[in-house]
C-alpha positions in Angstrom: 0.0 0.0 0.0 1.4 3.4 -1.0 -0.3 6.5 0.3 2.3 9.2 0.4 2.6 12.8 -0.8 5.4 14.2 -3.0 7.1 16.9 -1.0 8.4 20.0 -2.8 11.7 19.7 -4.8 13.5 21.9 -2.3 12.6 19.5 0.5 14.0 16.5 -1.5 17.2 18.5 -2.1 17.3 19.2 1.6 17.0 15.5 2.4 19.9 14.8 0.1 21.9 17.5 1.8 21.1 15.8 5.1 22.6 12.5 3.8 25.7 14.4 2.8 26.0 16.0 6.2 25.7 12.6 7.9 28.3 11.2 5.6 30.6 14.1 6.5 30.0 13.5 10.2 30.9 9.8 9.8 34.1 10.8 8.1 34.9 13.1 11.0 34.3 10.3 13.4 36.8 8.2 11.5 39.4 10.9 11.7 38.8 11.2 15.5 39.3 7.5 15.9 42.8 7.8 14.3 43.8 10.2 17.1 44.6 13.1 14.8 42.2 15.1 16.9 41.7 14.8 20.7 39.0 12.2 21.5 35.8 13.6 23.1 34.3 11.5 25.8 30.8 10.4 24.8 28.2 12.3 26.7 25.5 10.4 28.6 22.3 10.1 26.6 19.8 12.8 27.6 16.4 12.1 29.2 13.4 13.4 27.1 10.4 14.7 29.0 7.5 13.5 26.9 4.3 15.5 27.5 1.0 13.9 26.5 -2.1 12.0 27.6 -1.6 8.6 29.4 -3.4 6.7 26.6 -0.5 7.5 24.2 2.3 7.0 26.7 3.0 3.3 26.3 5.7 1.7 28.4 6.6 -0.9 25.7 7.4 2.0 23.3 9.6 3.7 25.9 11.4 0.4 26.8 12.0 -0.5 23.1 13.3 3.0 22.3 15.7 2.9 25.2 16.9 -0.5 24.3 17.6 0.6 20.7 19.1 4.0 21.4 20.0 4.4 25.1 17.7 7.4 25.4 15.1 7.5 28.2 11.6 8.8 27.7 10.2 10.3 30.9 6.5 10.4 30.5 4.6 13.4 31.8 0.9 12.4 31.7 -1.8 15.1 31.8 -5.3 15.5 30.4 -6.0 16.6 26.8 -6.7 20.1 27.8 -3.7 20.3 30.1 -1.4 19.3 27.2 -2.5 22.4 25.4 -2.3 24.5 28.5 1.3 23.5 29.2 2.3 24.1 25.6 0.9 27.6 25.8 2.1 28.6 29.3 5.0 26.3 30.2 7.1 25.4 27.1 10.1 24.8 29.2 8.4 22.0 31.1 8.8 19.4 28.3 11.1 18.3 25.5 8.6 16.5 23.3 4.9 17.1 23.1 2.3 14.6 21.9 -0.8 16.6 21.0 -3.7 16.5 18.7 -3.7 18.5 15.5 -6.8 20.4 16.5 -4.8 22.0 19.4 -2.4 23.7 17.0 -4.6 26.7 16.4 -4.1 27.5 20.1 -0.4 26.6 20.4 1.3 27.7 17.1 0.3 31.4 17.4 2.2 31.6 20.7 5.5 30.8 19.0 6.1 28.0 21.5 6.5 25.3 18.9 9.6 24.9 16.8 9.1 24.1 13.2 10.3 20.5 12.6 12.9 20.4 9.8 11.7 17.6 7.5 15.2 17.4 6.1 16.2 15.8 9.4 13.4 13.2 9.3 14.4 10.2 7.1 10.9 9.1 6.3 9.3 12.6 6.0 8.5 12.0 2.3 6.7 8.8 3.1 4.1 10.3 5.5 0.6 9.3 4.4 -1.1 11.7 2.0 -4.0 11.9 4.4 -1.9 14.4 6.4 -0.2 16.3 3.6 -3.0 16.8 1.0 -6.1 15.2 2.6 -6.4 12.2 0.3 -6.7 8.5 0.7 -6.2 6.2 -2.3 -6.5 9.3 -4.5 -9.8 10.3 -3.0 -10.3 13.6 -1.1 -11.8 12.9 2.3 -14.0 15.2 4.5 -12.2 18.1 6.0 -14.8 19.7 8.3 -13.0 20.7 11.6 -9.2 20.8 11.8 -8.1 18.4 9.1 -4.3 17.9 9.5 -3.6 19.2 5.9 -4.7 22.6 7.1 -2.2 22.9 10.0 0.7 20.5 9.3 3.0 22.9 7.4 4.5 26.1 8.8 6.1 29.0 7.0 9.4 28.6 8.8 11.2 27.2 11.9 10.1 30.1 14.1 6.8 30.8 12.3 3.6 31.5 14.2 1.6 31.0 11.0 0.4 27.9 9.1 1.6 27.6 5.5 -1.0 27.4 2.8 1.2 25.1 0.7 3.7 22.3 1.6 7.0 23.5 3.0 9.9 21.7 4.6 8.8 22.9 8.1 6.2 20.7 9.9 4.2 21.7 13.0 3.9 18.0 14.1 5.1 14.7 12.9 2.0 12.5 12.8 2.1 9.5 15.2 -1.3 7.9 15.7 -4.7 8.6 14.1 -8.0 7.0 13.5 -11.6 7.5 12.4 -13.8 7.1 15.4 -17.4 5.9 15.6 -19.7 4.3 18.2 -18.8 1.2 20.1 -21.5 -1.3 20.6 -22.2 -4.6 22.4 -23.7 -6.7 19.6 -24.6 -9.6 21.9 -26.8 -7.3 24.1 -28.3 -5.2 21.2 -29.2 -8.1 19.0 -29.8 -6.1 15.8 -27.9 -4.1 13.2 -26.7 -0.6 14.1 -26.2 1.6 11.0 -26.6 5.2 12.1 -25.2 7.7 14.6 -28.8 8.5 15.4 -29.0 5.3 17.5 -27.0 6.9 20.3 -30.1 8.8 21.3 -32.6 6.1 20.4 -34.9 5.7 23.4 -34.5 1.9 23.0 -31.2 2.3 24.7 -32.4 4.5 27.5 -30.1 4.3 30.5 -27.6 2.2 28.5 -25.9 4.8 26.3 -22.9 7.0 27.0 -21.1 9.9 25.4 -17.5 11.2 25.7 -17.3 14.1 28.2 -14.5 16.0 26.5 -16.3 19.1 25.2 -14.5 19.6 21.9 -14.9 16.0 21.0 -18.2 15.1 22.6 -20.0 17.9 20.8 -18.7 16.5 17.4 -20.3 13.1 18.2 -23.5 14.9 19.2 -23.4 16.8 15.9 -23.1 13.6 14.0 -26.3 12.4 15.9 -28.2 15.6 15.2 -27.4 15.4 11.5 -28.3 11.7 11.4 -31.6 12.5 13.0 -32.4 15.0 10.3 -32.7 17.9 12.9 -30.0 20.1 11.3 -27.3 20.2 8.6 -24.1 21.9 9.8 -21.9 24.0 7.4 -18.9 22.8 9.5 -19.5 20.6 12.6 -16.0 21.6 13.7 -16.8 25.3 13.8 -20.4 25.8 14.8 -22.2 29.1 15.2 -23.6 30.0 18.6 -27.1 29.0 17.4 -25.8 25.6 16.2 -24.1 25.1 19.6 -27.4 26.0 21.4 -29.3 23.5 19.2 -26.8 20.7 19.7 -26.6 21.2 23.5 -30.4 21.4 23.7 -30.7 18.0 22.0 -28.2 16.5 24.5 -29.9 18.1 27.6 -33.3 16.7 26.5 -31.9 13.3 26.1 -30.1 13.4 29.4 -33.2 14.5 31.3 -35.1 11.7 29.6 -32.5 9.3 31.2 -30.7 8.3 28.0 -27.2 8.3 29.4 -25.9 5.8 31.9 -22.7 7.9 32.2 -20.6 10.6 30.6 -17.1 9.2 30.4 -13.8 11.0 30.4 -11.3 8.2 31.0 -10.3 5.5 28.6 -10.5 2.8 31.4 -14.0 4.1 32.3 -15.2 3.5 28.8 -13.8 0.0 28.8 -15.4 -0.8 32.2 -18.8 0.6 31.1 -18.9 -1.6 28.0 -17.3 -4.7 29.7 -19.9 -4.7 32.5 -22.8 -4.4 30.1 -24.0 -1.2 31.9 -23.6 0.5 28.5 -24.4 -1.1 25.2 -23.7 1.8 22.8 -21.4 4.8 23.4 -18.7 7.1 22.0 -15.6 4.9 22.0 -11.9 4.7 20.9 -10.5 1.8 18.9 -8.0 0.7 21.6 -10.9 0.6 24.1 -12.8 -1.7 21.9 -9.6 -3.9 21.6 -9.3 -3.9 25.4 -12.9 -5.1 25.8 -12.4 -7.8 23.3 -9.2 -8.8 25.1 -11.5 -9.7 28.1 -13.3 -12.1 25.8 -16.4 -9.9 25.6 -18.0 -9.1 22.2 -17.5 -5.5 21.2 -17.7 -3.8 17.8 -16.3 -0.5 16.6 -19.4 0.0 14.4 -19.1 1.5 10.9 -22.0 3.9 10.4 -23.5 5.2 7.1 -22.9 8.9 7.9 -19.1 8.3 8.2 -16.5 8.8 10.9 -15.2 11.5 13.2 -11.5 11.5 12.7 -8.6 12.6 14.9 -4.8 12.7 14.7 -1.9 13.2 17.1 1.6 14.1 16.4 5.0 14.9 18.0 6.1 18.6 18.4 9.2 20.3 19.7 9.3 23.3 22.0 11.2 26.4 20.7 13.4 26.1 23.8 14.9 22.8 22.7 18.5 22.8 21.5 21.8 20.9 21.5 21.9 17.3 22.6 18.3 17.2 23.6 17.1 18.5 20.2 19.3 15.8 18.5 17.8 13.2 20.8 14.3 14.4 20.0 15.0 14.0 16.2 16.4 10.6 17.0 13.2 9.6 18.6 11.1 10.9 15.7 13.2 9.0 13.2 13.0 5.8 15.4 9.2 6.2 15.7 8.7 6.4 12.0 11.0 3.5 11.2 8.4 0.8 11.6 8.5 -1.0 15.0 6.3 1.6 16.7 4.0 1.9 13.7 3.4 -1.9 13.7 2.9 -1.9 17.5 0.2 0.8 17.2 -1.4 -0.8 14.2 -2.0 -3.9 16.2 -4.0 -1.8 18.7 -6.3 -0.5 16.0 -4.6 2.8 15.4 -3.0 3.7 12.1 0.6 4.7 11.6 2.0 7.7 9.8 4.4 5.8 7.5 2.5 2.8 6.2 5.5 1.3 4.3 7.8 0.9 7.4 4.9 -0.4 9.6 4.1 -3.1 7.0 7.7 -4.2 7.0 7.4 -4.9 10.7 4.2 -6.9 10.6 3.4 -10.4 9.5 1.6 -10.6 6.1 -1.5 -12.0 7.8 -1.5 -9.2 10.3 -1.2 -6.5 7.6 -4.0 -8.2 5.6 -6.3 -8.1 8.6 -5.6 -4.7 10.0 -5.0 -2.7 6.9 -6.5 -4.5 3.9 -9.8 -5.6 5.4 -9.2 -9.2 4.6 -10.5 -12.1 6.8 -7.9 -13.1 9.4 -5.8 -16.0 8.1 -5.1 -17.0 11.7 -6.0 -15.7 15.1 -5.1 -12.0 15.6 -3.4 -11.0 18.8 -3.0 -7.7 20.6 0.6 -6.5 21.4 0.2 -8.2 24.8 -0.5 -11.5 23.0 -4.2 -11.7 23.8 -6.4 -13.1 21.0 -8.7 -10.2 19.9 -10.0 -11.7 16.6 -10.5 -15.3 15.6 -9.4 -16.7 12.2 -11.9 -15.8 9.6 -13.1 -12.5 11.2 -12.8 -9.2 9.4 -11.8 -5.9 11.1 -14.6 -3.5 11.9 -14.8 -0.9 9.2 -12.8 -3.0 6.7 -9.7 -1.7 5.1 -7.6 1.4 5.7 -9.0 3.0 2.6 -12.6 2.1 3.5 -12.3 3.6 7.0 -10.1 6.6 6.5 -11.7 7.3 3.1 -15.1 7.8 4.8 -14.2 10.6 7.2 -17.1 13.1 7.8 -15.3 15.5 10.1 -12.2 16.0 12.3 -11.8 17.0 15.9 -11.5 20.7 16.2 -11.3 23.8 18.3 -14.1 26.2 17.3 -14.0 29.9 17.0 -16.7 29.9 19.6 -14.9 27.5 21.8 -15.4 29.4 25.1 -19.1 29.6 24.5 -19.3 26.0 23.5 -17.5 24.8 26.7 -19.9 27.0 28.8 -22.9 25.4 27.1 -21.4 21.9 27.4 -21.0 22.4 31.1 -24.7 23.2 31.3 -25.4 19.8 29.7 -23.1 18.1 32.2 -24.9 19.8 35.1 -28.4 19.3 33.7 
């Protein structure tokens, strides 16, 4: 599968220059080894403070990276909102940030993120075209909300502005992404589920749940509102005040009618709600569905006719980073895109930024199941070795192109974000 974007010629030239620089450095190292210059004692490998949410901070990735490079990742786990808050107010408190693309409209204008030099990233030219020009398999996908193609390129290393065309400076290097939908318990529902409208179907009164992160939860609610035929949004990721009022009114009416068993904020909470059977339909994340299945409980990440709400995360660098730590950060980015991490994440139901290298680190039957939508040739296991799909089963949503090619909108921060959060809090309190 090839789904990449041709970068500008000057970037390709820069990549060649990077190879020349590395060749020159190797030559210098050889000279040092002869004793013609005084030997320099190798410095201890730096520790990289990695700011992000707990769900993306996997011990196995940190352990493997340290084993391969000697560099330690020190995870700093905070909430989604606090990742953005730290980036805006405390750029000295981290060396790497793992944040969602929708947060960039808040972070980049502060000047606290350094443009990532794609010439220092070996696989930059192989990043999936979904990020660089918004296409999958040659088809343009939905870009309501903050589609990565709108915010991935910067005008320069110190730019506070997004570039309107591809450049060699990137705001974030994509790490994980997916197109989210509703999770269901097919064994407890017992009939087909085909529409987002089902989340507010009175049939599931007291057994439904929605994600209580305002900027994401309201997007799920908007998918429901449209599916019910109540309203058609010009951009679900950037609602007017009147549209926010309508969406929240719909949620409040459902809540007062007893529709929701819970409003979940935590990954583990969503897993527990579904595993216990207290909830049979809810907003859900793909790894949470995988976790429920890992317990031997039926759970489906249900494709819906209206499409998916997509999201994407990426690694960024603070402007304060320099010297050995900056070099270590680039080493991590290059390692991350080199395939082991991509394959590891694909096995959890995420998608990786460079498909080619991830494929090289997966068994053919795994790739066929996870990425091509083919029936499993043998049992499919999670990274922890737990069977999550039996031989003959097909991945929910089918192939990469079927799922990511059917995006309706992306997570976003609205122009009326403050008003939206205020109204969302009214829903939570209702």
